[in-house]
Each structure stands twice: as C-alpha cells, then as structure tokens.
C-alpha positions as CSV (number, residue, x, y, z in Angstrom):
1,M,80.5,-27.6,21.9
2,D,80.5,-29.7,25.0
3,P,78.2,-32.7,24.5
4,R,77.3,-32.8,28.2
5,R,76.0,-29.2,28.1
6,L,73.9,-29.9,25.0
7,A,72.3,-33.0,26.7
8,L,71.6,-30.9,29.8
9,A,69.9,-28.2,27.7
10,L,67.7,-30.8,26.0
11,L,66.7,-32.3,29.3
12,V,65.7,-29.0,30.7
13,S,63.6,-28.1,27.6
14,L,61.8,-31.4,27.7
15,A,61.0,-31.0,31.4
16,L,59.6,-27.5,30.8
17,A,57.5,-28.6,27.9
18,S,56.1,-31.6,29.9
19,G,55.3,-29.3,32.9
20,A,53.4,-26.8,30.7
21,T,51.4,-29.6,29.0
22,Y,50.4,-31.1,32.3
23,V,49.3,-27.7,33.7
24,I,47.1,-26.9,30.6
25,Y,45.6,-30.4,30.5
26,S,44.8,-30.3,34.2
27,R,43.0,-27.0,33.8
28,L,41.0,-28.2,30.8
29,R,39.9,-31.3,32.6
30,K,38.9,-29.4,35.7
31,Q,36.8,-26.9,33.5
32,A,35.1,-29.8,31.7
33,A,34.2,-31.4,35.0
34,T,32.7,-28.3,36.4
35,T,30.6,-27.5,33.2
36,A,27.2,-29.2,33.4
37,P,26.0,-30.8,30.2
38,A,23.1,-29.1,28.4
39,V,19.7,-30.2,29.7
40,T,17.1,-30.8,27.1
41,K,13.4,-31.8,27.0
42,K,11.4,-33.8,24.5
43,I,8.6,-31.7,22.8
44,V,6.5,-32.3,19.7
45,G,7.8,-30.9,16.5
46,A,7.2,-31.2,12.7
47,Q,8.6,-34.3,11.0
48,H,8.6,-32.4,7.7
49,N,7.3,-29.1,6.4
50,L,3.6,-28.8,7.2
51,E,1.1,-26.5,5.4
52,A,-1.7,-24.7,7.1
53,G,-5.2,-26.3,6.9
54,I,-4.2,-29.9,7.1
55,P,-5.3,-32.3,10.0
56,L,-2.2,-33.6,11.7
57,K,-1.3,-37.3,11.6
58,D,1.1,-39.4,13.5
59,E,3.6,-39.5,10.6
60,D,3.6,-35.7,10.5
61,L,4.9,-35.4,14.1
62,T,8.2,-36.2,15.9
63,L,9.8,-35.6,19.3
64,I,12.7,-33.2,19.2
65,D,15.2,-32.2,21.9
66,W,14.8,-28.6,23.1
67,P,16.8,-26.8,25.8
68,V,14.8,-26.8,29.0
69,A,15.4,-23.1,29.5
70,L,13.9,-22.3,26.1
71,V,10.9,-24.6,26.0
72,P,7.8,-22.6,24.9
73,V,5.0,-22.6,27.4
74,T,2.5,-23.5,24.6
75,S,4.5,-26.5,23.3
76,F,3.2,-30.2,23.6
77,P,5.1,-33.1,25.3
78,K,3.1,-35.8,23.6
79,K,2.1,-36.4,20.0
80,D,-1.3,-37.8,21.0
81,E,-2.5,-34.3,21.9
82,L,-2.1,-33.2,18.3
83,I,-3.5,-36.0,16.3
84,N,-6.4,-34.8,14.0
85,R,-5.9,-31.2,15.1
86,A,-5.8,-28.7,12.1
87,L,-3.0,-26.3,11.6
88,I,-3.8,-22.6,11.0
89,N,-0.1,-21.7,10.4
90,P,2.6,-23.5,8.4
91,V,5.3,-25.1,10.4
92,V,8.9,-25.8,9.3
93,E,10.6,-29.2,9.7
94,K,12.1,-29.9,13.2
95,M,10.4,-26.8,14.7
96,P,8.1,-27.1,17.7
97,I,4.3,-27.1,17.1
98,L,2.6,-24.6,19.4
99,Q,-0.9,-24.0,20.6
100,T,-1.0,-20.8,18.5
101,D,-0.4,-22.9,15.4
102,L,-3.5,-25.0,15.9
103,A,-7.2,-24.4,15.2
104,A,-9.7,-24.8,18.1
105,Q,-11.0,-28.2,18.9
106,G,-13.9,-29.1,16.6
107,S,-13.4,-26.2,14.3
108,G,-12.9,-28.4,11.2
109,I,-10.2,-28.6,8.7
110,A,-8.8,-26.6,5.7
111,L,-10.1,-23.0,5.5
112,S,-12.7,-23.4,8.3
113,A,-9.8,-24.1,10.7
114,K,-8.4,-20.6,10.1
115,I,-11.6,-18.8,11.0
116,P,-11.4,-17.4,14.6
117,E,-14.4,-17.8,16.9
118,G,-17.0,-15.2,16.3
119,W,-15.8,-14.4,12.7
120,R,-17.1,-15.4,9.3
121,A,-15.5,-16.2,5.9
122,V,-17.3,-14.5,3.0
123,S,-16.5,-15.2,-0.6
124,V,-17.1,-12.6,-3.3
125,P,-16.5,-12.8,-7.1
126,S,-13.4,-11.0,-8.4
127,N,-11.6,-10.5,-11.6
128,E,-8.2,-9.2,-12.8
129,V,-9.1,-5.5,-12.2
130,V,-11.0,-6.0,-8.9
131,G,-8.3,-8.3,-7.7
132,V,-5.6,-5.5,-7.9
133,A,-4.2,-6.8,-11.2
134,G,-3.4,-10.3,-9.7
135,F,-1.4,-9.0,-6.7
136,L,-4.0,-10.1,-4.1
137,F,-2.8,-12.9,-1.9
138,P,-3.9,-14.7,1.2
139,H,-3.2,-12.5,4.3
140,S,-3.3,-9.3,2.2
141,R,-5.2,-6.4,3.8
142,V,-7.7,-4.5,1.6
143,D,-10.4,-1.8,1.7
144,V,-13.7,-2.4,0.0
145,L,-15.2,0.3,-2.2
146,A,-18.8,0.3,-3.5
147,T,-20.1,2.3,-6.4
148,W,-23.9,2.7,-7.1
149,T,-26.3,5.0,-8.9
150,D,-29.3,6.4,-7.2
151,P,-32.4,5.3,-9.2
152,Q,-34.3,8.6,-8.5
153,T,-31.6,11.3,-8.7
154,K,-29.4,9.3,-11.2
155,V,-26.4,10.5,-9.1
156,S,-23.4,8.1,-9.1
157,T,-21.6,7.6,-5.7
158,T,-18.5,5.8,-4.5
159,M,-17.9,5.0,-0.8
160,T,-15.5,3.0,1.3
161,V,-17.7,0.5,3.1
162,L,-15.1,-1.7,4.8
163,Q,-11.5,-1.0,5.9
164,D,-8.5,-3.1,6.8
165,V,-10.1,-6.5,5.9
166,E,-8.0,-9.6,5.8
167,V,-8.0,-11.8,2.7
168,L,-8.3,-15.5,3.8
169,A,-8.0,-17.1,0.4
170,T,-7.7,-16.2,-3.3
171,G,-9.4,-18.8,-5.4
172,Q,-8.7,-22.1,-3.7
173,V,-5.3,-21.0,-2.4
174,A,-5.0,-20.3,1.3
175,Q,-1.3,-19.5,1.4
176,P,0.5,-16.8,-0.6
177,D,2.9,-17.7,-3.3
178,A,6.5,-17.8,-2.0
179,Q,7.8,-15.9,-5.0
180,G,5.0,-13.4,-5.0
181,K,3.9,-14.1,-8.6
182,P,0.7,-12.4,-9.6
183,Q,-2.3,-14.7,-10.1
184,T,-5.7,-14.2,-11.7
185,V,-8.6,-15.5,-9.5
186,T,-12.3,-15.5,-9.8
187,V,-13.2,-15.6,-6.1
188,V,-11.7,-13.8,-3.1
189,T,-12.6,-14.9,0.5
190,L,-12.6,-12.3,3.2
191,L,-12.5,-12.6,7.0
192,L,-15.3,-10.5,8.5
193,S,-17.4,-10.0,11.6
194,P,-21.1,-11.0,11.3
195,E,-22.1,-7.3,11.0
196,N,-19.7,-6.6,8.2
197,S,-20.7,-9.9,6.5
198,E,-24.2,-8.5,6.2
199,R,-22.9,-5.1,5.0
200,L,-20.8,-6.8,2.3
201,T,-23.7,-8.9,1.1
202,L,-25.9,-5.8,0.7
203,V,-23.1,-4.1,-1.2
204,R,-22.7,-7.1,-3.5
205,T,-26.4,-7.0,-4.3
206,N,-26.9,-3.3,-5.0
207,S,-23.6,-2.0,-6.3
208,S,-20.3,-2.9,-7.9
209,M,-17.2,-3.4,-5.7
210,Q,-13.5,-2.6,-5.9
211,F,-10.7,-3.9,-3.7
212,V,-8.0,-1.4,-2.7
213,L,-4.8,-3.0,-1.5
214,R,-3.2,-1.5,1.6
215,S,0.0,-2.0,3.6
216,G,-0.1,-4.7,6.2
217,A,1.4,-2.3,8.7
218,D,-1.3,0.3,8.1
219,K,-4.0,-0.3,10.7
220,A,-5.6,3.2,10.6
221,T,-9.3,3.4,9.7
222,P,-10.0,7.1,9.4
223,P,-13.6,8.3,8.5
224,V,-14.0,8.5,4.7
225,N,-16.7,10.6,3.0
226,A,-18.5,9.3,-0.1
227,V,-17.7,10.9,-3.4
228,T,-20.2,11.7,-6.1
229,W,-19.6,12.3,-9.8
230,K,-20.9,15.8,-9.5
231,Q,-18.1,16.6,-6.9
232,I,-15.5,15.2,-9.2
233,S,-16.7,16.9,-12.3
234,S,-17.0,20.3,-10.6
235,A,-13.5,19.9,-9.2
236,V,-12.0,19.3,-12.7
237,E,-14.3,21.6,-14.6
238,V,-12.4,23.8,-17.1
239,K,-13.8,27.2,-17.7
240,A,-14.2,28.2,-21.3
241,P,-12.0,31.1,-22.5
242,A,-13.6,34.5,-22.5
243,A,-15.1,35.4,-25.8
244,A,-13.1,37.9,-27.8
245,P,-14.8,41.3,-28.1
246,K,-16.7,41.8,-31.3
247,R,-15.1,44.1,-33.7
248,K,-17.2,47.1,-34.8
249,K,-17.7,47.6,-38.5
250,P,-15.8,50.7,-39.6
251,Q,-18.2,53.5,-40.2
252,P,-17.8,55.4,-43.5
253,K,-16.2,58.8,-42.9
254,V,-18.4,61.8,-43.6
255,Q,-16.4,64.6,-45.1
256,A,-17.2,68.0,-43.5
257,A,-18.4,70.7,-45.9
258,A,-15.5,72.8,-47.0
259,A,-15.5,76.3,-45.5
260,P,-16.0,79.1,-48.0
261,P,-12.8,80.9,-48.9
262,A,-12.2,84.1,-47.1
263,P,-13.0,87.3,-49.1
264,A,-10.1,89.0,-50.8
265,V,-8.9,92.3,-49.3
266,Y,-7.3,94.9,-51.6
267,A,-5.2,97.9,-50.5
268,I,-5.6,101.1,-52.6
269,E,-3.3,104.1,-52.3
270,V,-5.3,107.4,-52.5
271,I,-3.4,110.7,-53.4
272,R,-5.2,113.9,-52.6
273,G,-2.9,116.8,-53.4
274,E,0.0,116.4,-51.2
275,K,-1.7,113.8,-48.9
276,R,-1.4,110.1,-49.4
277,S,-3.4,107.4,-47.7
278,V,-4.1,103.7,-48.1
279,E,-7.6,102.4,-48.0
280,T,-8.7,98.7,-48.0
281,I,-11.5,97.3,-50.0
282,Q,-13.0,93.8,-49.3
283,E,-14.2,91.8,-52.2
284,Q,-17.9,91.2,-52.1
285,Q,-18.9,87.4,-52.5
286,T,-21.9,86.4,-54.3
287,P,-23.9,83.5,-52.8
288,K,-23.8,80.2,-54.8
C-alpha cells in the first residue's frame, strides 16, 4: 500500500474527529451558559429528629437551603422565631419546620401543646380489655360505650355515648410505637370538647365504659340506639321443643257375647201312597 495514501487517510480522520469534538464541546458550553443555577433560600429546619411535645432550643434548629419555588408559605427564615415554641408534630432531620408543626404561643409544653384551642384533654382509667387488648395508641380513633343498670327497673342497658374520639396519649406515651407493638396501659387520655368532657365524666361516675377501636378513615357518626339485656335475650331466645303427645293406656278388650247357634233344620221325606213330599222341621232350642 502507498505510504502517502495511508498518511493522507490518517490526517483526514484526525481532522474529522477534531471537528466533531469541537462542535459537541461548543454546544455543551453554550447550553451550560444559558442554564441558570438553582436559586435557593435559607429556611429553618430540624438539626436532628425531633419528637412532638418538646420545646425547641437553638441546638435543635439549623438553616437549610430550599428551592425558592418550593419554599412553604408557613416556613420560618430565622431560628429566633422558634426558640421555646413547642412541637405538636414530630419533624425529621433536615426537614423544614412549619407553622402547622408548632403549638400556639403560650400553650405550654408536652401534652398541653397538642390540645387545640377550645378543646380539653380528659384522662380515664383503662385496662387490657377496655384498651382493646393493648392495640390502643396515640392518634387512634375510638367510640365510647357505657353500660349501666337502672336501680328501679333493674334493666341493664348499653349505649354509645361518644363517637370518633381521638386518643391523645396512652399512659405517658404521646406518640405511637413505630413497630405497632401492643402495650398495656392504665390510663387513656382523650381529646374532647367541653360538652363531651362533661358527658364522659358523668358516664365514668355512673357506669362502666368500653372503648371500641374504629378505622381512622371512618368519620361517620350515625345515630345509635341503646340496647337492653331484654332485647338481646328475646332475640336469642330458643323455644322449647313441643311436648310429645301422651300415650293413652291400652283399654282391655271386652269380648262380645257369643251369638247363640242357629237352630238345626231337618228335612223329612213323607210318602203318602204314590205321592212323595219333603217337609222341614226346625229344632226347638231350650233357653239356658
């Protein structure tokens, strides 16, 4: 092969490769120049994982970069605005702390910080049975049933007195277990209106209570009628089987008197000269 042709081919290939590289680089540089850098803004976030109910301190807070287009309206630009404010919701590390995560100013700390304005926290005794076998956690939704016996009529009655009530705390725990393990508690704290707080106190004093766990998505509160023991017992009453008919004692058979035998009849042939005839004679029966 001619060496001059080989050298020419190499030079042409090198020139083409260089040209293509220059064109691609120029386009990438132009695109990078036209693309504006991401614009961020400093907002207050959690320095580490924060539990609900604690008052915030300076070491719990940090400034994080957040895209300007995505900055929440209820975020805070300065840490000073959050010092000594109590959290009502847990916040994960490096996440913004929002106004909705904080208790109102002057509402206190711990459980009191989680009580909305105009509501009350009422604690009632519980046990393993009343507490739905240990599966009652903070933020669960329950109905409250009351059972009492009328002192005059002695009739037992059960009635749903409260529906769709939020559990604030079980025992001294205000946050549910992450693994959902059942726990036995002696006190359950409910979030109630002032009117329902009075109703629950009256129920505690005059009856026994039972918590009924319901789905958190179920917000229906249909009217529920009271149930008495008489209604339940009549609904499940089992009728006694019909008594078997009594057998009549067999009566002794009375034999009918035998009919007297029929009298015997005799035929007698009578010959008078040349005439013959047959005459019948019936035997006469003598009475017995």
